[in-house]
N, C-alpha and C positions, 0 to 999 in steps of 0.2 A: 508825668511822663508815662506814656503807654507801655504796658508790660509786653515784652517780646513773646511771641508764640512759638519760638524755636525751642524744642524740648532739650536740645543739646547745647544751649547757650553757655551753661556752666561747666561743660565738659571740656576735655582737651582737644576735641575735634568737633567741627561743625557738622550739621546734618548733611550737607553736600559732600563733605569729606568722607563721612560714613558710607554714603552711597557709592562713592568712587572706590573705596576699599572693598565694599561688597561686590561691585562689578568685577574688580580684579580677581577676587577669589572664585567667583562664579565662572569666569572665563577659564581659569585654570582647571576648575572641576569639570567643565564641559569638554575641554580639550582632552583631558585624561580619560574621560568616559568614552569619547569617540575612539580613542586609541584602543581601549580595551574591547569595545564592541567590534572594531575592525579586526582585531586579532581573533575574536570569537567567530566572526564570519569566515575568516581564513581557515581556522581550525574547526569549522562547524561539523565536518564529518566525524572527527574524533569525539567531539562533545555529544553529538547525537548518538554515537556508539556507546558512550558511557551511560547516557540516559536510557538507551534501549537494553543495556546489558541485563538488568533484572528480568525483564519480560522475555527476552530471548532465551535466557538460561532456564526460566520456568517453563517455557514452551518446549524446549528440548527435553527437559526432564519429564514433562507431560507426555511428549511423544515416545519416550522410552518406556513409560508405564502402560500406555494404551497402544495396542496394535491394530492393524487393519482387520484382524480376524480374531474374534473371541477374546479380545483384550489380553493377548498373550504378552508376557514380559519380554522386554528387550534385553539381550545379553551383551551387546557391544556398547561403545561410548556414543555420545550424541552425534558425532560426525559419521558414524558407521550405520549401515543397514543392519537390521536385526535378522537373525537366522530365520525367525518365523515369517518375516516379510518375504524372504526369498522362497520360503516354502509356498507361500501364497502365489508368488510369481511362477513357480514351477507348476502349480495346478492350472494356471491360466494358459501358459505357453507350451508346456510339455505334458500333454495328457497321458502319455505312455510312461512317464517317469516313475521311479520306484516310490514306495510309501514316503510320507512327509518326514518321518523321523530319520530317513537316510539322506536328507538334503542338508548341506551345510554351506557356509560362506567363507570365501577367502578374499580379503579386502585388498584392493589396489595392487594386484600382482602386475609385474612388468609385462608389457606387450609391445608390439611394434607400433601400435596406435596410442599416442599419449592421451587421447580423449576417451579411450575405451576403459571399461572396467571388467575385471575378470571374476567370475564366480566359479566355484568348484562344487560339483554335485557328485554324489556317490551312486554308481550304477552297478548292476549285476553283469558280469562278463557275458553270461549266456544271453541276456536281453540285448546287449550291444551287438553280439554276433548275430542274433536274430534280425536286428535291424539291417545289418550289413548284408545278410543273406537275402532279405527281401529286396534290397537295392540291386544286388548282383548275384543271383543264385549260382552262376557258373564259377565265379571267382571265390565266393565264400560259401562254405559248406553249412549244412544244418547244424544248429547249436546242440551241444550235448550238455545237459544240466547236471553238474556233479552234486553229490550230497554235501551239505554244509557249505554251500557256495557263499563266498564273502564278496562284498562290494569293493570296487576299485574307484579311485577318484578320476573325474573327467572335468577338465577345465573348459569354460566357454567364455569368450571375450566378445564384447559388442558395444558400440557407441550408445545404444539404447539404454544400457545399464547405467551409464553416466548421466543420461538425461533423466532417468527415473530417480537416481540419487539426488539430482538437483531439485526435482519436484518435491521430494520428501523433505529435504533441508529447508526449502523455501516455505513449505507448509507449516513449519514450526517457527515462523517469524511474523512480526507485526506486518499489517497490510495497510494500503491506502485505497480509498474508494473513488477518488477522482484524480484527474491528471495534475492538478495544481497542489494537491494536498502535501506531497513530499516537499515541494519547494517552500510552501508556507510554514510547514513544521521546521524546516531547516532554519528559516529566518526567525521563527519564534524562539526556538531553543538557543540559537546564537545570540539573539538580543537579550534574553533572560540571563544567559551565562555572562555576557558582556557587562550587564548591569551589576550582577553579583560580584564579578571580579573587580569591577571598577568602584564598587560602593565604598571600600576602605579609603580610596583616594578622595572620593567626593566628600565623605564624612570628615576626613582630615582637613580639607580646604574650608568646609563650613566651620569646623572647630577652630581653625586659625582666626576666623573672623569673630566668632562668639567668645573665645577664651579671653580676648583682650578686655572684655567688659564684665568679667566675672571676678568675684573676690577669691582670695587664695583658698579658703575652705571649700568654696564651690568648685573650683578647678580640681582640688584634691579628690572630691567625690567622683567627678567625671573620669579622672585618670585611673581610679580604682575600678569603678563599676562598669564603665563602657567596655574595656577589654574583657571583663568577666562576662558581660552580656553577650558579646560577640562569640566568645569561646563556648558558652552554653548553647547558643543558637547553632553553631557549627556542629557541636557534639550531638545535638538532637537530630540534625539533618543527616549526618553520617550514620548515626545509630539506626535511624529509620531506613536509610537506603540499603545498608548492608546486613542488618539484623531483623528488621520487621518485614521488609518486602518479601523475602523468601517464604515466610510463614503465610503472609497474606495471599500471595499468588498461588502457593501450593494448595491452600484451602479453597480458594475460589475456582481454580482450574480443576480441582477434584470433583466439583459438581458436573463439569463437562464429561469427565470419565464416568461418573455415576449415571448420567443420563445418556451416555454413549453418543455424544455430539462432538464435532470437531470445532474447537475455538478458533475464531478469526479475529484477532485483536487489532482494532483500528489504531494507527499510529497517533493520530491527533488526540484521541481519547486517553491513550496511555500517557502521553506527555502531560496532559492536564492532571491526571491522577498522580503522576510521578513528581509534579511540582507541588500539588496541594498537600498531600499527606506529609512529606518531609517538612513543609513549612509549618504544619500543625505541630509536629514534634518540636521543631525549633522554637516556636512561640511558647509551647507548654513548658519547655525546659527553662524558661525565664522565671519560673515559680519562686526560687529563692530571692531574686531581686524584687519581685512584686511584694513578697512578704516583708522584706526589709524596708521598702518604700512605705508600706502601710504602717509599719512600726514607727518609722521616723516621723510621720505626720500624726502620730498618736491615735490612729484608728484601732490598732491592735497592739498588744505587748507580748513579750516572750511568754509570760505566764498564760495568757489567753491562748496562744498557739499550742502550748503544751496541754492545756485542759481540753482543747477542742481537737485533739489529735485523731480521735476515733471518727468524729464527724468529717474531718478533712480527708481521711482515708476513704470514707464512703463517697464523698464528692469526687475524689480522684478516680475511684473505681467507676462511677457513673460516667464521668467525662471520657475515660479511657474506652468504655464500652461504646459510647456514641461516636468517638473519633476514629475508631479502628473498625473498618467494615469486614471483619473476618472472624476467625475462631477465637476461643478463649485464650489461646497461647499468645496471639498478637495483642490482645487486651492486656494480658499480664506484662508483655514486653513494654507497654507504655506505663502501666500502673506502677510496677516495681521501681523503675527509675524515678518516677514522680514522688513516690513515697520517700525514697532516699533523698531526693532534692528538698522535700518538705523538711526533713530533719536537718539538712544542711542549711536551710533558711532559718531555722530556729537557732542554729549555732551562729550564723551571721548576725542575727538580731541581738544575740547575747554578747557579741564582741564590742566592747567600748560602750561608754555611756551615751545616751541619746542627747544630742546637743541642738540647741536652737540655731537657726541661721543668723541670729543677731549676736551670738556669743563672740564671734571674731570681729575685730575692729577692721573696717574697710579702709585701710590706709594706703594701699598701693594699686588701686584700680585706676586705670587711666580715664575711665568714664565717671569716676567719682567727682562730686562737686568740689569746688575750691575750699580753702580754709574757712571754717565757720567764723562768723563775726563775733 
């Protein structure tokens, strides 16, 4: 009698039944993924805002440090104009204004025009009277300049100030270079976010199919190490996003201030950078699990990891230098966690005795063959 070619003849399910089950879980995974992607597209503006937050914050901080004139420091917050900026404006529009040190800013004072902005300048009364006398000599007498004359505040409101404020704020934001770039970046960020949010559901559906064919000890390893891998990856991404990006951007934008050039960050390039670097951190934070895997397949052991600790630190330092395009501080921000994770990997490898996959008896796997003859 010819031997059957069906690999699943001795299992509890036929090959066709396996395909049907696989199709069922794949359809569920795709439906869930479509829902998450649709939600990400609906909330794309919020997600893009989250992705843009580090670069927008860094550009605002850069704008505070670098002024339009002589790199003067900004005194107000990121949403406000600097006093020095308005000094420059006074030089342009008010040639007869008093010296620069006598000009100050009052932000967002109430006016009859909601679109207007009000600034306050300090003027000498004698100069103000002189202007009025030049305008109407009969109504206003010649000014008398008293000794130790003090300045008085004069408020000026105009829509142009609001327009200038808008220009300055937009100058410290990411830019697009063609008409379709913003739309494409919206789709790209939303799709990536949708896949990231939907990945746990997809992995769960795949696991539902695969777990039925695994032995108990194999499922035990997956139940322990898959959540640990996910947590380590997320910790690496969050750590990069909120701890590393500020140092990286501050260092790189510092060269623009050094060379006295205005940075214009392209949105598409920032999105690529904002996706790549956190992913590098997420993958590098898998170091303990990689060490555990190599120990379990007998390539390394705990003693070897301890003896090669200095070499491992050197390799980690080199990789950190290559993966972080910034100053030594950002390199240390990757290196120090990896060194800690290396020690954590040694602890993991030392927990429990190494067992072979054949130590447990495969008694309750539905894919296992029937009773032996």
